[in-house]
N, CA, C and O atoms as a Tinker XYZ file with bonds, in Angstrom:
   364  protein
     1  N    101.451000   83.520000   86.818000    73     2
     2  CA   102.503000   84.066000   86.001000    64     1     3
     3  C    102.500000   85.591000   86.050000    63     2     4     5
     4  O    103.560000   86.217000   86.053000    81     3
     5  N    101.305000   86.188000   86.087000    73     3     6
     6  CA   101.208000   87.645000   86.115000    64     5     7
     7  C    101.892000   88.250000   87.342000    63     6     8     9
     8  O    102.590000   89.254000   87.199000    81     7
     9  N    101.723000   87.684000   88.543000    73     7    10
    10  CA   102.414000   88.274000   89.704000    64     9    11
    11  C    103.933000   88.246000   89.568000    63    10    12    13
    12  O    104.614000   89.173000   90.006000    81    11
    13  N    104.456000   87.203000   88.972000    73    11    14
    14  CA   105.906000   87.115000   88.776000    64    13    15
    15  C    106.384000   88.213000   87.836000    63    14    16    17
    16  O    107.395000   88.862000   88.102000    81    15
    17  N    105.665000   88.424000   86.742000    73    15    18
    18  CA   106.044000   89.466000   85.801000    64    17    19
    19  C    105.893000   90.853000   86.413000    63    18    20    21
    20  O    106.671000   91.756000   86.105000    81    19
    21  N    104.894000   91.028000   87.281000    73    19    22
    22  CA   104.732000   92.329000   87.943000    64    21    23
    23  C    105.928000   92.638000   88.835000    63    22    24    25
    24  O    106.407000   93.772000   88.861000    81    23
    25  N    106.406000   91.647000   89.558000    73    23    26
    26  CA   107.582000   91.852000   90.412000    64    25    27
    27  C    108.803000   92.142000   89.550000    63    26    28    29
    28  O    109.593000   93.031000   89.870000    81    27
    29  N    108.963000   91.395000   88.458000    73    27    30
    30  CA   110.098000   91.637000   87.565000    64    29    31
    31  C    110.027000   93.032000   86.953000    63    30    32    33
    32  O    111.053000   93.698000   86.821000    81    31
    33  N    108.843000   93.478000   86.581000    73    31    34
    34  CA   108.669000   94.811000   86.021000    64    33    35
    35  C    108.987000   95.879000   87.053000    63    34    36    37
    36  O    109.640000   96.874000   86.740000    81    35
    37  N    108.529000   95.678000   88.286000    73    35    38
    38  CA   108.800000   96.647000   89.355000    64    37    39
    39  C    110.304000   96.790000   89.573000    63    38    40    41
    40  O    110.807000   97.901000   89.739000    81    39
    41  N    111.018000   95.672000   89.571000    73    39    42
    42  CA   112.476000   95.724000   89.725000    64    41    43
    43  C    113.126000   96.330000   88.491000    63    42    44    45
    44  O    114.094000   97.082000   88.601000    81    43
    45  N    112.597000   96.004000   87.316000    73    43    46
    46  CA   113.159000   96.528000   86.072000    64    45    47
    47  C    113.002000   98.025000   85.920000    63    46    48    49
    48  O    113.811000   98.668000   85.251000    81    47
    49  N    111.981000   98.588000   86.527000    73    47    50
    50  CA   111.753000  100.031000   86.458000    64    49    51
    51  C    112.451000  100.794000   87.575000    63    50    52    53
    52  O    112.379000  102.022000   87.616000    81    51
    53  N    113.116000  100.102000   88.469000    73    51    54
    54  CA   113.732000  100.769000   89.622000    64    53    55
    55  C    115.126000  101.302000   89.273000    63    54    56    57
    56  O    115.762000  100.825000   88.334000    81    55
    57  N    115.590000  102.285000   90.032000    73    55    58
    58  CA   116.956000  102.798000   89.818000    64    57    59
    59  C    118.026000  101.738000   90.076000    63    58    60    61
    60  O    119.114000  101.815000   89.505000    81    59
    61  N    117.740000  100.764000   90.916000    73    59    62
    62  CA   118.700000   99.682000   91.158000    64    61    63
    63  C    118.937000   98.909000   89.863000    63    62    64    65
    64  O    120.055000   98.473000   89.588000    81    63
    65  N    117.891000   98.748000   89.081000    73    63    66
    66  CA   118.022000   98.033000   87.811000    64    65    67
    67  C    118.910000   98.814000   86.847000    63    66    68    69
    68  O    119.607000   98.214000   86.028000    81    67
    69  N    118.894000  100.143000   86.932000    73    67    70
    70  CA   119.757000  100.947000   86.073000    64    69    71
    71  C    121.218000  100.617000   86.325000    63    70    72    73
    72  O    122.001000  100.502000   85.382000    81    71
    73  N    121.588000  100.466000   87.580000    73    71    74
    74  CA   122.965000  100.094000   87.904000    64    73    75
    75  C    123.288000   98.688000   87.400000    63    74    76    77
    76  O    124.390000   98.432000   86.915000    81    75
    77  N    122.320000   97.786000   87.517000    73    75    78
    78  CA   122.513000   96.431000   86.999000    64    77    79
    79  C    122.690000   96.455000   85.482000    63    78    80    81
    80  O    123.557000   95.767000   84.943000    81    79
    81  N    121.861000   97.253000   84.794000    73    79    82
    82  CA   121.974000   97.352000   83.345000    64    81    83
    83  C    123.322000   97.947000   82.935000    63    82    84    85
    84  O    123.912000   97.512000   81.946000    81    83
    85  N    123.809000   98.928000   83.676000    73    83    86
    86  CA   125.115000   99.517000   83.379000    64    85    87
    87  C    126.214000   98.471000   83.562000    63    86    88    89
    88  O    127.151000   98.401000   82.767000    81    87
    89  N    126.092000   97.667000   84.606000    73    87    90
    90  CA   127.063000   96.588000   84.814000    64    89    91
    91  C    127.021000   95.571000   83.689000    63    90    92    93
    92  O    128.062000   95.087000   83.242000    81    91
    93  N    125.821000   95.247000   83.231000    73    91    94
    94  CA   125.699000   94.301000   82.117000    64    93    95
    95  C    126.256000   94.897000   80.830000    63    94    96    97
    96  O    126.833000   94.182000   80.011000    81    95
    97  N    126.085000   96.214000   80.647000    73    95    98
    98  CA   126.674000   96.874000   79.484000    64    97    99
    99  C    128.196000   96.777000   79.530000    63    98   100   101
   100  O    128.831000   96.476000   78.520000    81    99
   101  N    128.780000   97.031000   80.700000    73    99   102
   102  CA   130.233000   96.949000   80.846000    64   101   103
   103  C    130.729000   95.531000   80.569000    63   102   104   105
   104  O    131.735000   95.344000   79.885000    81   103
   105  N    130.027000   94.543000   81.096000    73   103   106
   106  CA   130.415000   93.144000   80.848000    64   105   107
   107  C    130.288000   92.807000   79.368000    63   106   108   109
   108  O    131.144000   92.121000   78.808000    81   107
   109  N    129.224000   93.288000   78.736000    73   107   110
   110  CA   129.045000   93.026000   77.299000    64   109   111
   111  C    130.166000   93.659000   76.483000    63   110   112   113
   112  O    130.663000   93.060000   75.529000    81   111
   113  N    130.560000   94.871000   76.861000    73   111   114
   114  CA   131.659000   95.524000   76.166000    64   113   115
   115  C    132.966000   94.757000   76.362000    63   114   116   117
   116  O    133.763000   94.625000   75.433000    81   115
   117  N    133.176000   94.254000   77.576000    73   115   118
   118  CA   134.384000   93.464000   77.834000    64   117   119
   119  C    134.397000   92.172000   77.024000    63   118   120   121
   120  O    135.429000   91.785000   76.477000    81   119
   121  N    133.258000   91.517000   76.951000    73   119   122
   122  CA   133.156000   90.282000   76.174000    64   121   123
   123  C    133.393000   90.564000   74.693000    63   122   124   125
   124  O    133.978000   89.749000   73.979000    81   123
   125  N    132.929000   91.731000   74.242000    73   123   126
   126  CA   133.112000   92.096000   72.836000    64   125   127
   127  C    134.549000   92.511000   72.529000    63   126   128   129
   128  O    134.899000   92.732000   71.369000    81   127
   129  N    135.378000   92.617000   73.564000    73   127   130
   130  CA   136.780000   92.922000   73.333000    64   129   131
   131  C    137.190000   94.344000   73.626000    63   130   132   133
   132  O    138.298000   94.746000   73.271000    81   131
   133  N    136.328000   95.126000   74.267000    73   131   134
   134  CA   136.679000   96.511000   74.603000    64   133   135
   135  C    137.767000   96.516000   75.676000    63   134   136   137
   136  O    137.822000   95.632000   76.531000    81   135
   137  N    138.605000   97.501000   75.612000    73   135   138
   138  CA   139.709000   97.631000   76.560000    64   137   139
   139  C    139.264000   98.532000   77.719000    63   138   140   141
   140  O    138.957000   99.704000   77.497000    81   139
   141  N    139.224000   98.006000   78.948000    73   139   142
   142  CA   138.743000   98.814000   80.071000    64   141   143
   143  C    139.649000   99.996000   80.424000    63   142   144   145
   144  O    139.228000  100.900000   81.145000    81   143
   145  N    140.866000   99.998000   79.932000    73   143   146
   146  CA   141.745000  101.131000   80.209000    64   145   147
   147  C    141.541000  102.266000   79.202000    63   146   148   149
   148  O    142.089000  103.356000   79.368000    81   147
   149  N    140.754000  102.004000   78.164000    73   147   150
   150  CA   140.494000  103.028000   77.148000    64   149   151
   151  C    139.391000  103.979000   77.616000    63   150   152   153
   152  O    138.401000  103.536000   78.198000    81   151
   153  N    139.550000  105.265000   77.371000    73   151   154
   154  CA   138.532000  106.238000   77.782000    64   153   155
   155  C    137.179000  106.007000   77.117000    63   154   156   157
   156  O    136.146000  106.312000   77.713000    81   155
   157  N    137.160000  105.477000   75.902000    73   155   158
   158  CA   135.891000  105.243000   75.199000    64   157   159
   159  C    135.020000  104.220000   75.929000    63   158   160   161
   160  O    133.793000  104.324000   75.918000    81   159
   161  N    135.649000  103.244000   76.554000    73   159   162
   162  CA   134.906000  102.243000   77.337000    64   161   163
   163  C    134.117000  102.927000   78.444000    63   162   164   165
   164  O    132.917000  102.699000   78.595000    81   163
   165  N    134.799000  103.769000   79.216000    73   163   166
   166  CA   134.148000  104.431000   80.347000    64   165   167
   167  C    133.202000  105.528000   79.889000    63   166   168   169
   168  O    132.207000  105.806000   80.558000    81   167
   169  N    133.501000  106.158000   78.751000    73   167   170
   170  CA   132.596000  107.163000   78.209000    64   169   171
   171  C    131.263000  106.534000   77.832000    63   170   172   173
   172  O    130.205000  107.112000   78.079000    81   171
   173  N    131.316000  105.351000   77.236000    73   171   174
   174  CA   130.088000  104.637000   76.867000    64   173   175
   175  C    129.250000  104.311000   78.096000    63   174   176   177
   176  O    128.037000  104.520000   78.096000    81   175
   177  N    129.889000  103.804000   79.135000    73   175   178
   178  CA   129.165000  103.470000   80.362000    64   177   179
   179  C    128.631000  104.737000   81.027000    63   178   180   181
   180  O    127.510000  104.739000   81.535000    81   179
   181  N    129.418000  105.814000   81.030000    73   179   182
   182  CA   128.985000  107.072000   81.649000    64   181   183
   183  C    127.797000  107.687000   80.905000    63   182   184   185
   184  O    126.872000  108.206000   81.532000    81   183
   185  N    127.821000  107.630000   79.576000    73   183   186
   186  CA   126.690000  108.156000   78.802000    64   185   187
   187  C    125.435000  107.350000   79.095000    63   186   188   189
   188  O    124.356000  107.915000   79.273000    81   187
   189  N    125.573000  106.033000   79.146000    73   187   190
   190  CA   124.416000  105.192000   79.471000    64   189   191
   191  C    123.858000  105.556000   80.846000    63   190   192   193
   192  O    122.651000  105.741000   81.001000    81   191
   193  N    124.736000  105.659000   81.839000    73   191   194
   194  CA   124.278000  105.996000   83.190000    64   193   195
   195  C    123.645000  107.382000   83.237000    63   194   196   197
   196  O    122.641000  107.578000   83.923000    81   195
   197  N    124.213000  108.337000   82.523000    73   195   198
   198  CA   123.656000  109.692000   82.516000    64   197   199
   199  C    122.262000  109.747000   81.923000    63   198   200   201
   200  O    121.361000  110.365000   82.490000    81   199
   201  N    122.088000  109.101000   80.788000    73   199   202
   202  CA   120.764000  109.089000   80.146000    64   201   203
   203  C    119.754000  108.326000   81.003000    63   202   204   205
   204  O    118.624000  108.778000   81.187000    81   203
   205  N    120.159000  107.180000   81.521000    73   203   206
   206  CA   119.257000  106.379000   82.349000    64   205   207
   207  C    118.901000  107.122000   83.639000    63   206   208   209
   208  O    117.757000  107.066000   84.091000    81   207
   209  N    119.869000  107.813000   84.228000    73   207   210
   210  CA   119.585000  108.580000   85.449000    64   209   211
   211  C    118.606000  109.715000   85.160000    63   210   212   213
   212  O    117.727000  110.001000   85.973000    81   211
   213  N    118.757000  110.361000   84.005000    73   211   214
   214  CA   117.813000  111.424000   83.631000    64   213   215
   215  C    116.393000  110.876000   83.544000    63   214   216   217
   216  O    115.461000  111.476000   84.078000    81   215
   217  N    116.229000  109.746000   82.879000    73   215   218
   218  CA   114.894000  109.154000   82.758000    64   217   219
   219  C    114.375000  108.666000   84.111000    63   218   220   221
   220  O    113.189000  108.821000   84.403000    81   219
   221  N    115.227000  108.089000   84.927000    73   219   222
   222  CA   114.796000  107.637000   86.251000    64   221   223
   223  C    114.331000  108.807000   87.110000    63   222   224   225
   224  O    113.301000  108.719000   87.778000    81   223
   225  N    115.082000  109.891000   87.094000    73   223   226
   226  CA   114.728000  111.051000   87.912000    64   225   227
   227  C    113.451000  111.700000   87.404000    63   226   228   229
   228  O    112.586000  112.063000   88.201000    81   227
   229  N    113.317000  111.853000   86.091000    73   227   230
   230  CA   112.091000  112.467000   85.569000    64   229   231
   231  C    110.876000  111.584000   85.837000    63   230   232   233
   232  O    109.801000  112.100000   86.140000    81   231
   233  N    111.025000  110.267000   85.733000    73   231   234
   234  CA   109.908000  109.366000   86.042000    64   233   235
   235  C    109.558000  109.436000   87.528000    63   234   236   237
   236  O    108.381000  109.403000   87.889000    81   235
   237  N    110.568000  109.532000   88.387000    73   235   238
   238  CA   110.323000  109.631000   89.828000    64   237   239
   239  C    109.591000  110.928000   90.161000    63   238   240   241
   240  O    108.685000  110.928000   90.995000    81   239
   241  N    109.973000  112.030000   89.521000    73   239   242
   242  CA   109.317000  113.316000   89.773000    64   241   243
   243  C    107.843000  113.252000   89.372000    63   242   244   245
   244  O    106.974000  113.710000   90.114000    81   243
   245  N    107.565000  112.683000   88.198000    73   243   246
   246  CA   106.175000  112.554000   87.742000    64   245   247
   247  C    105.399000  111.638000   88.678000    63   246   248   249
   248  O    104.251000  111.924000   89.019000    81   247
   249  N    106.015000  110.546000   89.092000    73   247   250
   250  CA   105.361000  109.602000   90.002000    64   249   251
   251  C    104.980000  110.295000   91.306000    63   250   252   253
   252  O    103.855000  110.137000   91.779000    81   251
   253  N    105.885000  111.047000   91.884000    73   251   254
   254  CA   105.602000  111.738000   93.148000    64   253   255
   255  C    104.601000  112.855000   92.947000    63   254   256   257
   256  O    103.760000  113.093000   93.814000    81   255
   257  N    104.675000  113.550000   91.811000    73   255   258
   258  CA   103.733000  114.635000   91.545000    64   257   259
   259  C    102.309000  114.100000   91.480000    63   258   260   261
   260  O    101.369000  114.768000   91.910000    81   259
   261  N    102.151000  112.892000   90.940000    73   259   262
   262  CA   100.821000  112.287000   90.850000    64   261   263
   263  C    100.436000  111.529000   92.113000    63   262   264   265
   264  O     99.300000  111.072000   92.238000    81   263
   265  N    101.369000  111.392000   93.048000    73   263   266
   266  CA   101.081000  110.719000   94.307000    64   265   267
   267  C    100.981000  109.206000   94.186000    63   266   268   269
   268  O    100.211000  108.579000   94.913000    81   267
   269  N    101.737000  108.622000   93.293000    73   267   270
   270  CA   101.677000  107.180000   93.073000    64   269   271
   271  C    102.838000  106.472000   93.763000    63   270   272   273
   272  O    103.917000  107.037000   93.937000    81   271
   273  N    102.597000  105.247000   94.143000    73   271   274
   274  CA   103.673000  104.411000   94.674000    64   273   275
   275  C    104.307000  103.657000   93.510000    63   274   276   277
   276  O    103.755000  103.626000   92.410000    81   275
   277  N    105.455000  103.057000   93.750000    73   275   278
   278  CA   106.109000  102.301000   92.680000    64   277   279
   279  C    105.274000  101.090000   92.274000    63   278   280   281
   280  O    105.300000  100.676000   91.115000    81   279
   281  N    104.540000  100.529000   93.218000    73   279   282
   282  CA   103.669000   99.392000   92.894000    64   281   283
   283  C    102.547000   99.827000   91.961000    63   282   284   285
   284  O    102.214000   99.107000   91.020000    81   283
   285  N    101.962000  100.988000   92.207000    73   283   286
   286  CA   100.896000  101.492000   91.343000    64   285   287
   287  C    101.409000  101.790000   89.937000    63   286   288   289
   288  O    100.726000  101.524000   88.948000    81   287
   289  N    102.608000  102.339000   89.859000    73   287   290
   290  CA   103.191000  102.619000   88.546000    64   289   291
   291  C    103.452000  101.318000   87.793000    63   290   292   293
   292  O    103.130000  101.208000   86.610000    81   291
   293  N    104.032000  100.338000   88.472000    73   291   294
   294  CA   104.303000   99.050000   87.829000    64   293   295
   295  C    103.004000   98.386000   87.382000    63   294   296   297
   296  O    102.951000   97.799000   86.301000    81   295
   297  N    101.954000   98.472000   88.202000    73   295   298
   298  CA   100.663000   97.896000   87.819000    64   297   299
   299  C    100.097000   98.582000   86.579000    63   298   300   301
   300  O     99.572000   97.916000   85.687000    81   299
   301  N    100.201000   99.920000   86.520000    73   299   302
   302  CA    99.689000  100.655000   85.358000    64   301   303
   303  C    100.465000  100.295000   84.093000    63   302   304   305
   304  O     99.867000  100.093000   83.036000    81   303
   305  N    101.781000  100.215000   84.193000    73   303   306
   306  CA   102.593000   99.842000   83.033000    64   305   307
   307  C    102.271000   98.410000   82.616000    63   306   308   309
   308  O    102.154000   98.117000   81.426000    81   307
   309  N    102.128000   97.529000   83.586000    73   307   310
   310  CA   101.837000   96.129000   83.295000    64   309   311
   311  C    100.487000   95.991000   82.598000    63   310   312   313
   312  O    100.370000   95.242000   81.629000    81   311
   313  N     99.472000   96.700000   83.076000    73   311   314
   314  CA    98.149000   96.624000   82.458000    64   313   315
   315  C     98.169000   97.164000   81.033000    63   314   316   317
   316  O     97.431000   96.694000   80.167000    81   315
   317  N     99.023000   98.156000   80.804000    73   315   318
   318  CA    99.119000   98.696000   79.442000    64   317   319
   319  C     99.814000   97.703000   78.506000    63   318   320   321
   320  O     99.425000   97.559000   77.347000    81   319
   321  N    100.838000   97.025000   79.013000    73   319   322
   322  CA   101.571000   96.065000   78.190000    64   321   323
   323  C    100.839000   94.737000   78.039000    63   322   324   325
   324  O    100.864000   94.123000   76.972000    81   323
   325  N    100.188000   94.298000   79.117000    73   323   326
   326  CA    99.553000   92.978000   79.136000    64   325   327
   327  C     98.180000   93.112000   79.788000    63   326   328   329
   328  O     98.021000   92.755000   80.956000    81   327
   329  N     97.183000   93.620000   79.057000    73   327   330
   330  CA    95.859000   93.840000   79.647000    64   329   331
   331  C     95.205000   92.530000   80.082000    63   330   332   333
   332  O     95.376000   91.484000   79.457000    81   331
   333  N     94.454000   92.627000   81.168000    73   331   334
   334  CA    93.735000   91.456000   81.665000    64   333   335
   335  C     92.577000   91.140000   80.722000    63   334   336   337
   336  O     91.929000   92.042000   80.191000    81   335
   337  N     92.335000   89.884000   80.527000    73   335   338
   338  CA    91.216000   89.470000   79.672000    64   337   339
   339  C     89.923000   89.666000   80.439000    63   338   340   341
   340  O     89.835000   89.386000   81.634000    81   339
   341  N     88.924000   90.155000   79.722000    73   339   342
   342  CA    87.622000   90.324000   80.351000    64   341   343
   343  C     86.860000   89.004000   80.248000    63   342   344   345
   344  O     86.756000   88.407000   79.177000    81   343
   345  N     86.336000   88.571000   81.380000    73   343   346
   346  CA    85.628000   87.293000   81.434000    64   345   347
   347  C     84.232000   87.387000   80.842000    63   346   348   349
   348  O     83.694000   86.370000   80.405000    81   347
   349  N     83.617000   88.582000   80.811000    73   347   350
   350  CA    82.241000   88.706000   80.346000    64   349   351
   351  C     82.115000   88.447000   78.842000    63   350   352   353
   352  O     81.057000   88.011000   78.389000    81   351
   353  N     83.167000   88.702000   78.061000    73   351   354
   354  CA    83.108000   88.515000   76.630000    64   353   355
   355  C     83.380000   87.086000   76.186000    63   354   356   357
   356  O     83.184000   86.758000   75.016000    81   355
   357  N     83.821000   86.243000   77.086000    73   355   358
   358  CA    84.153000   84.862000   76.730000    64   357   359
   359  C     82.966000   83.935000   76.985000    63   358   360   361
   360  O     82.154000   84.183000   77.876000    81   359
   361  N     82.873000   82.870000   76.199000    73   359   362
   362  CA    81.805000   81.885000   76.407000    64   361   363
   363  C     82.396000   80.562000   76.710000    63   362   364
   364  O     81.666000   79.593000   76.919000    81   363
């Protein structure tokens, strides 16, 4: 199960996922009854993309500055969220 979640986390932290999330936001707004011809609809999506792009770029800069690959970053985040159980403490 852990390898599956690691792959999902790696994809979830990628810039490609940001575009997917923006698409899901647009679909959610449409389902909620937002009018796609209204400027507020596109402003909401643009603000989301702008903020997400800022975080993606800053995370990428830090990742490269530390010399890490995306797999190493995903592993570090995964270990922080779901630490491995230590076998020595169990009986």
